[in-house]
MARMARNU-238775 format. One record per residue (C-alpha): residue number from 1; residue in three letters; x, y, z. Coordinates in steps of 0.2 Angstrom, whole numbers. Layout:
# residues N
i,aa,xx,yy,zz
NUM,ALA,X,Y,Z
...
This chain:
# residues 266
i,aa,xx,yy,zz
1,MET,-88,-87,-40
2,PHE,-87,-79,-57
3,ASP,-100,-66,-52
4,LYS,-90,-62,-36
5,ALA,-74,-60,-48
6,LEU,-84,-48,-59
7,LYS,-90,-38,-43
8,ALA,-71,-34,-40
9,PHE,-72,-23,-55
10,GLU,-87,-13,-50
11,ILE,-85,6,-48
12,PRO,-85,9,-29
13,THR,-99,19,-21
14,ILE,-101,27,-3
15,ASP,-115,14,0
16,GLY,-103,0,-3
17,VAL,-89,4,9
18,ARG,-95,-8,22
19,GLU,-97,-22,9
20,VAL,-83,-35,8
21,ASN,-82,-46,-8
22,GLN,-78,-62,1
23,VAL,-76,-80,-4
24,SER,-75,-95,9
25,PHE,-70,-113,7
26,LYS,-65,-127,19
27,LEU,-47,-133,21
28,GLY,-48,-148,32
29,ASP,-56,-142,48
30,PHE,-52,-124,44
31,ASN,-64,-112,36
32,ILE,-54,-100,25
33,THR,-61,-83,20
34,LEU,-53,-72,7
35,ASN,-56,-55,1
36,LEU,-58,-59,-18
37,THR,-57,-40,-23
38,THR,-40,-38,-14
39,LEU,-34,-55,-21
40,ILE,-38,-50,-39
41,MET,-30,-33,-37
42,THR,-15,-40,-30
43,TRP,-13,-52,-45
44,ILE,-15,-37,-56
45,THR,-2,-28,-47
46,MET,10,-43,-48
47,ALA,6,-45,-67
48,ILE,10,-26,-70
49,LEU,27,-28,-60
50,ILE,32,-44,-70
51,LEU,27,-35,-86
52,LEU,37,-19,-82
53,ALA,52,-30,-77
54,TYR,51,-40,-93
55,LEU,50,-24,-104
56,GLY,64,-15,-94
57,THR,76,-30,-96
58,ARG,72,-38,-113
59,ARG,85,-29,-123
60,LEU,100,-24,-113
61,GLU,114,-17,-123
62,ARG,131,-11,-119
63,PHE,127,6,-126
64,PRO,110,9,-118
65,SER,95,16,-126
66,ARG,84,29,-118
67,GLY,73,16,-110
68,GLN,87,6,-103
69,SER,96,22,-97
70,PHE,80,27,-87
71,VAL,79,9,-79
72,GLU,98,10,-75
73,LEU,95,27,-67
74,ILE,81,20,-56
75,ILE,92,5,-51
76,ASP,107,16,-47
77,ALA,96,28,-37
78,PHE,90,14,-26
79,ASP,107,6,-25
80,ARG,114,22,-18
81,LEU,99,25,-6
82,ILE,100,7,1
83,ALA,119,9,3
84,ASP,117,26,12
85,THR,103,19,23
86,MET,109,2,27
87,GLY,128,2,24
88,PRO,138,-10,12
89,VAL,128,-25,19
90,GLY,112,-17,12
91,ARG,115,-23,-5
92,ARG,110,-40,1
93,TYR,92,-33,3
94,PHE,92,-24,-14
95,SER,80,-35,-22
96,LEU,68,-35,-7
97,ILE,68,-16,-5
98,THR,66,-12,-23
99,THR,52,-25,-26
100,LEU,43,-19,-10
101,PHE,44,-1,-15
102,PHE,37,-4,-33
103,PHE,24,-17,-27
104,ILE,17,-4,-14
105,LEU,19,10,-27
106,ILE,9,1,-41
107,SER,-4,-5,-28
108,ASN,-7,14,-22
109,TRP,-8,20,-40
110,LEU,-20,6,-46
111,SER,-36,15,-42
112,ILE,-31,29,-55
113,ILE,-41,17,-66
114,PRO,-59,18,-60
115,ILE,-63,0,-60
116,LEU,-48,-5,-51
117,LYS,-45,-4,-32
118,ASN,-30,-2,-21
119,PRO,-24,-18,-12
120,THR,-16,-7,1
121,ALA,-33,-1,6
122,ASP,-36,-18,14
123,LEU,-27,-20,31
124,ASN,-24,-38,27
125,THR,-12,-33,13
126,THR,-3,-19,23
127,LEU,-2,-30,39
128,GLY,5,-45,29
129,LEU,19,-33,22
130,GLY,22,-27,40
131,ILE,24,-44,47
132,MET,35,-49,32
133,VAL,47,-35,36
134,PHE,46,-40,55
135,ILE,51,-58,51
136,ILE,65,-52,39
137,ALA,72,-40,52
138,GLN,72,-52,66
139,GLY,80,-66,55
140,SER,93,-53,50
141,GLY,96,-49,68
142,VAL,99,-68,73
143,ILE,111,-70,58
144,SER,120,-54,62
145,LYS,122,-56,81
146,GLY,119,-75,84
147,VAL,105,-82,94
148,GLY,113,-77,111
149,GLY,117,-59,105
150,TYR,100,-57,98
151,LEU,90,-63,113
152,LYS,102,-52,124
153,GLY,96,-37,115
154,PHE,78,-39,122
155,PHE,85,-38,140
156,GLU,94,-22,138
157,PRO,96,-11,148
158,LEU,102,-25,160
159,PHE,98,-16,176
160,ILE,79,-17,172
161,ALA,81,-33,162
162,PRO,64,-41,168
163,PHE,54,-25,163
164,ALA,65,-22,148
165,PHE,61,-38,140
166,PHE,42,-34,140
167,ILE,45,-16,134
168,ASN,56,-22,120
169,ILE,43,-35,114
170,ALA,30,-22,115
171,GLY,41,-10,105
172,GLU,44,-23,91
173,VAL,25,-27,90
174,GLY,21,-8,90
175,LYS,33,-5,76
176,THR,25,-18,65
177,LEU,7,-12,69
178,SER,11,6,66
179,HIS,21,2,50
180,SER,5,-7,43
181,PHE,-8,4,49
182,ARG,1,20,43
183,LEU,0,14,25
184,PHE,-17,7,27
185,GLY,-25,22,35
186,ASN,-18,34,22
187,ILE,-23,24,7
188,PHE,-40,19,14
189,GLY,-44,37,20
190,GLY,-39,45,3
191,GLY,-51,33,-6
192,LEU,-65,36,7
193,ILE,-63,55,5
194,MET,-65,53,-14
195,LEU,-81,43,-12
196,ILE,-89,55,0
197,ILE,-85,70,-12
198,PHE,-91,59,-27
199,ALA,-108,56,-17
200,ILE,-111,75,-13
201,PRO,-121,79,-28
202,GLU,-134,65,-25
203,LEU,-135,69,-7
204,LEU,-139,87,-10
205,GLN,-150,86,-26
206,THR,-166,83,-16
207,ALA,-162,97,-4
208,TRP,-158,109,-18
209,CYS,-174,105,-27
210,ARG,-184,108,-11
211,LEU,-175,124,-8
212,PHE,-175,132,-26
213,GLY,-189,122,-34
214,GLU,-188,107,-46
215,PHE,-181,116,-62
216,ILE,-168,127,-53
217,GLY,-163,114,-42
218,ARG,-160,101,-56
219,SER,-151,115,-66
220,LEU,-139,119,-52
221,TYR,-136,100,-50
222,TRP,-132,96,-68
223,GLY,-124,112,-72
224,PHE,-113,115,-57
225,LEU,-113,103,-43
226,TRP,-112,87,-53
227,PRO,-98,91,-65
228,PHE,-88,101,-51
229,CYS,-88,86,-38
230,LYS,-85,73,-51
231,ILE,-70,82,-59
232,LEU,-64,86,-42
233,ALA,-65,68,-36
234,THR,-59,60,-51
235,VAL,-45,71,-57
236,ILE,-38,83,-44
237,LEU,-41,72,-28
238,ASN,-37,56,-38
239,ALA,-21,63,-44
240,PHE,-17,69,-26
241,PHE,-21,53,-16
242,CYS,-16,40,-29
243,ILE,0,48,-36
244,PHE,7,60,-23
245,VAL,1,52,-7
246,GLY,3,35,-14
247,SER,21,38,-20
248,LEU,25,46,-3
249,GLN,18,32,7
250,ALA,27,19,-3
251,PHE,43,28,0
252,VAL,40,30,19
253,PHE,35,11,21
254,THR,51,6,11
255,ILE,63,18,21
256,LEU,55,12,38
257,ALA,58,-6,32
258,MET,76,-2,29
259,ALA,78,6,46
260,TYR,70,-8,55
261,ILE,81,-21,47
262,THR,96,-10,50
263,ILE,92,-8,69
264,ALA,89,-27,71
265,ARG,106,-30,64
266,ASP,116,-17,74
């Protein structure tokens, strides 16, 4: 078990893409299998969130410091975004929306540190988040419309009610799947591209040695190809996929979550 936990911190390689660091145990008659890497990285993400929340709120003052002003600026920006997207009732979901955004954001940024991985590169994580949003949206719809009004919405338009029910059910399931797979695909795909570029020097080393000779081939490998690909993969692409794409996908997922909850309520 301890060896599997340490394996979660190994630097990923292209050969290890298909490997899943799993741990299984029995719970009654059920066999439970967990992705230990995703589990550990999710705990790390939650620990970072808790630490940031503590540091941001431990010394609140009437006349705010620079740090407190920055935190208040972020909170105010989210408050206005939620109010503009969901209306006055949106403030009930303020804690949910902000926590969801920062959890996904930190999860997407985690692989900036080479020994850490993105929990959102695992479909189990993104599908779990998508199902959570689905349940909250449907629950909000029931609370807002009542059970009768909520169920009536699945049969509209009424002139094709029998077909409309199945179409609306398929639409709700499709929204949840697309919501989950969009985040997973972007984060997993970005990580895969970086691993491929990171592996290019090793893949081409033998070919260059055969083509140019052992000395020239190895000189080109160590002098040009290796540093170029490593720097490109670890600095430029890591910054692009982790910071830019990661931030964008966290924002898109959160905006769609607000939209789905609002649509279910209206």
